[in-house]
C-alpha positions in Angstrom: 21.4 212.5 11.2 24.9 210.9 11.4 26.5 211.0 14.8 30.1 212.2 14.6 32.6 209.6 15.7 30.1 206.8 15.9 30.6 203.2 14.8 27.6 201.0 14.6 29.4 197.7 14.1 29.3 194.0 14.7 32.1 191.9 16.1 33.0 188.5 17.4 35.8 187.0 19.5 36.8 183.3 19.8 38.8 181.4 22.4 39.3 177.7 22.3 41.1 175.0 20.4 42.5 176.2 17.0 39.9 176.5 14.2 39.9 178.0 10.8 38.7 181.6 10.8 36.0 180.7 8.2 34.3 178.5 10.8 32.9 181.6 12.3 33.3 184.3 9.6 31.5 182.4 6.9 30.0 179.0 7.8 27.3 179.7 10.4 23.7 180.5 9.4 24.1 184.0 10.6 27.8 184.4 10.3 29.7 187.6 10.7 29.9 188.0 6.9 26.1 187.5 6.7 25.7 190.2 9.4 27.7 192.6 7.3 24.7 192.7 5.0 21.8 191.6 7.2 22.4 192.6 10.8 19.4 192.0 12.9 20.3 193.6 16.2 22.6 196.4 15.2 22.0 200.1 14.8 22.5 199.6 11.1 21.4 196.7 8.9 24.5 197.0 6.7 28.0 197.1 8.0 30.1 197.7 4.9 32.6 200.4 5.8 35.6 198.2 6.3 36.5 195.1 8.3 39.3 193.6 10.2 40.5 190.4 11.8 43.3 189.9 14.3 44.5 186.5 15.3 47.2 184.8 17.4 49.2 181.9 16.1 49.2 178.5 17.8 52.8 179.2 19.0 51.9 182.5 20.7 53.7 185.7 19.9 52.2 189.0 18.7 48.9 188.9 16.8 48.6 189.4 13.0 46.2 191.9 11.5 44.3 191.9 8.2 42.1 195.0 7.6 40.3 196.4 4.6 38.2 199.4 3.7 35.7 197.6 1.5 32.7 195.5 2.4 33.7 192.2 4.1 31.2 190.3 2.0 33.0 191.1 -1.3 36.7 190.8 -0.2 38.2 187.7 -1.9 41.5 188.0 0.1 39.6 187.8 3.3 37.8 184.7 2.0 41.1 183.1 1.0 42.8 183.9 4.3 39.8 182.7 6.4 40.0 179.3 4.8 43.8 178.9 5.4 44.4 180.4 8.8 43.7 178.5 12.0 43.9 180.2 15.4 43.0 179.5 19.1 42.2 183.1 19.7 41.0 185.7 17.3 38.8 188.9 17.0 36.9 190.0 14.0 35.0 193.3 13.3 32.7 194.7 10.6 32.3 198.5 10.5 29.5 200.9 9.8 30.9 204.4 10.2 28.6 207.4 10.6 31.3 210.0 11.2 34.9 209.1 10.9 36.7 208.4 7.6 36.6 205.0 5.9 40.3 204.2 5.9 42.4 201.3 6.9 43.8 202.9 10.0 40.2 203.3 11.3 39.3 199.7 10.9 39.3 197.4 14.0 40.9 195.6 15.7 43.6 197.9 16.9 46.9 196.4 18.1 49.6 197.4 20.6 52.2 194.8 21.4 50.4 191.6 22.2 47.1 193.4 22.7 44.1 193.6 20.5 41.1 195.9 21.0 37.8 196.3 19.1 34.7 198.4 19.9 31.0 198.8 19.0 29.5 202.1 20.0 30.6 205.7 20.3 31.7 208.6 22.4 29.0 211.2 21.9 30.4 214.7 21.4 33.8 213.2 20.6 34.8 216.1 18.3 34.4 218.6 21.1 36.4 216.4 23.5 38.9 214.8 21.2 41.8 217.2 22.0 41.4 216.8 25.8 41.0 213.0 25.6 43.9 212.5 23.2 46.2 214.7 25.3 45.6 212.4 28.3 47.2 209.5 26.4 50.7 208.7 27.7 53.3 210.5 25.5 55.0 207.2 24.8 51.8 205.8 23.5 50.6 208.8 21.5 52.7 208.0 18.4 50.9 204.7 18.1 47.5 206.3 17.4 47.2 205.9 13.6 43.6 206.7 12.9 40.9 209.2 13.8 38.3 207.1 15.7 37.1 207.5 19.3 37.6 203.7 19.6 41.4 204.0 19.1 41.6 206.9 21.6 39.7 204.7 24.1 42.2 201.9 23.6 45.2 204.2 24.2 43.6 205.7 27.2 43.0 202.2 28.7 46.7 201.5 28.0 47.7 204.7 29.7 45.5 203.7 32.7 47.2 200.3 33.1 45.5 197.9 30.7 48.6 195.6 30.6 48.7 195.2 34.4 45.0 195.4 35.5 42.8 195.2 32.4 39.4 195.6 34.1 40.5 198.4 36.4 42.1 200.2 33.4 38.9 200.1 31.3 36.9 201.3 34.3 39.3 204.2 34.7 39.1 205.0 31.0 35.3 205.0 31.1 35.3 207.3 34.2 37.7 209.7 32.5 35.5 209.9 29.4 32.4 210.5 31.4 34.0 213.1 33.6 35.3 214.9 30.5 31.9 214.8 28.9 30.3 216.3 32.0 32.7 219.2 31.8 31.6 219.7 28.2 27.9 219.4 28.9 27.6 216.2 27.0 24.8 213.8 28.2 25.1 210.0 28.1 28.5 210.2 26.4 29.5 206.5 26.2 28.1 203.5 24.4 30.3 200.5 24.2 30.8 196.8 23.8 34.5 195.9 23.8 36.5 192.9 22.9 40.1 192.8 24.3 42.7 190.1 24.1 46.4 189.7 25.2 47.2 186.4 23.4 46.1 184.1 26.3 43.0 185.8 27.8 39.9 187.4 26.3 37.8 190.1 27.9 34.4 191.3 26.8 32.8 194.5 28.2 29.2 195.7 28.0 28.5 199.2 29.3 26.8 202.5 28.4 26.3 205.8 30.2 22.5 205.4 29.8 22.4 201.8 31.0 21.0 200.6 27.7 24.0 199.0 25.9 24.4 197.4 22.5 23.7 193.7 22.4 26.4 191.2 23.4 26.2 187.4 23.8 28.5 184.6 24.9 28.2 181.0 23.9 27.0 178.4 26.4 29.5 176.0 28.0 30.6 173.5 25.4 29.9 170.4 27.5 26.4 171.7 28.2 25.8 172.3 24.5 27.0 168.8 23.6 24.6 167.3 26.2 21.7 169.4 24.8 22.3 168.4 21.2 24.0 165.0 21.1 23.1 164.5 17.4 24.8 167.7 16.3 28.1 166.7 14.8 29.6 170.2 14.8 28.8 170.7 18.5 30.4 167.3 19.3 33.7 168.6 17.9 33.8 171.7 20.1 36.5 171.4 22.7 35.8 172.0 26.4 36.6 175.6 27.4 35.6 177.0 24.0 33.8 180.4 24.2 32.6 182.7 21.5 31.5 186.3 22.2 29.3 187.9 19.6 27.4 191.2 19.0 24.5 189.0 17.9 24.0 185.2 17.8 25.5 183.3 14.8 22.4 181.0 14.6 19.0 180.1 16.1 20.1 177.1 18.2 18.0 177.3 21.4 20.2 177.6 24.5 23.4 178.2 22.5 23.8 181.9 23.4 23.5 183.8 26.7 23.2 187.6 26.9 26.1 189.3 28.7 24.4 191.4 31.4 24.3 195.2 31.4 27.3 196.9 33.0 29.4 193.7 33.2 32.4 192.0 31.8 33.4 188.5 30.9 36.8 186.9 31.1 37.8 183.8 29.2 41.2 182.2 29.9 42.5 178.6 29.7 40.5 176.5 32.1 38.3 179.3 33.3 35.5 181.6 32.3 33.7 184.2 34.5 31.4 187.2 34.6 31.9 190.2 36.8 30.3 193.6 37.5 31.7 196.5 35.6 31.6 199.6 37.8 33.4 202.7 36.5 
């Protein structure tokens, strides 16, 4: 049976030297577009209920968004854009909805100022808690909620709890608030999430679930280590130091290229630094 409010999706996030979007969306063996039809690790094999990509320009500034309600694999405008736009930091998402409407305002990523947010997972019992969760959003942020998904409410709760100033603490506070509200409503194991969050310079990835059995999430191995492992691979030799890719599932079968992000943890990628930390709501 469909779970109201759920999104069983796939996503990726890239941080590094500027590359064309198509380098990750289309070219790898198991690219995000391939995953939209043939997901191997997702709750759904097909993710055809819309898509979105948000990217930052090489000169900084607010991110651009391109979102559509059709399947990503058949969108010619996405194909054209991906072959023409280069970015040092971008997030992309393919959606499989099992509850909320297939409409553009429900497609990820979501944007607020310089911030981008995307989510795979759900809030169980969201319909019963929606009013209480939404009313906790700061009144100044409330008008910016354009769709009907749990994912967008989570974003605006995190903004309310201080995402701009302290991103990890704000997401922990958001998770705690959702779980506390769920307990009051008698909802068990309410939250399942992997999150990609960016502010134009930094990229965060979160993996957490109330039951401690979260959706898959991987990060690419350090670029220098990969080049040493595969000196004959021309594509890997072109990857700049500091490059990181976060994915719901690996883009290929190259041994050693992808490392699972641990349960209840977060990763941070910023210029000259990458780290993993515990996520403890």
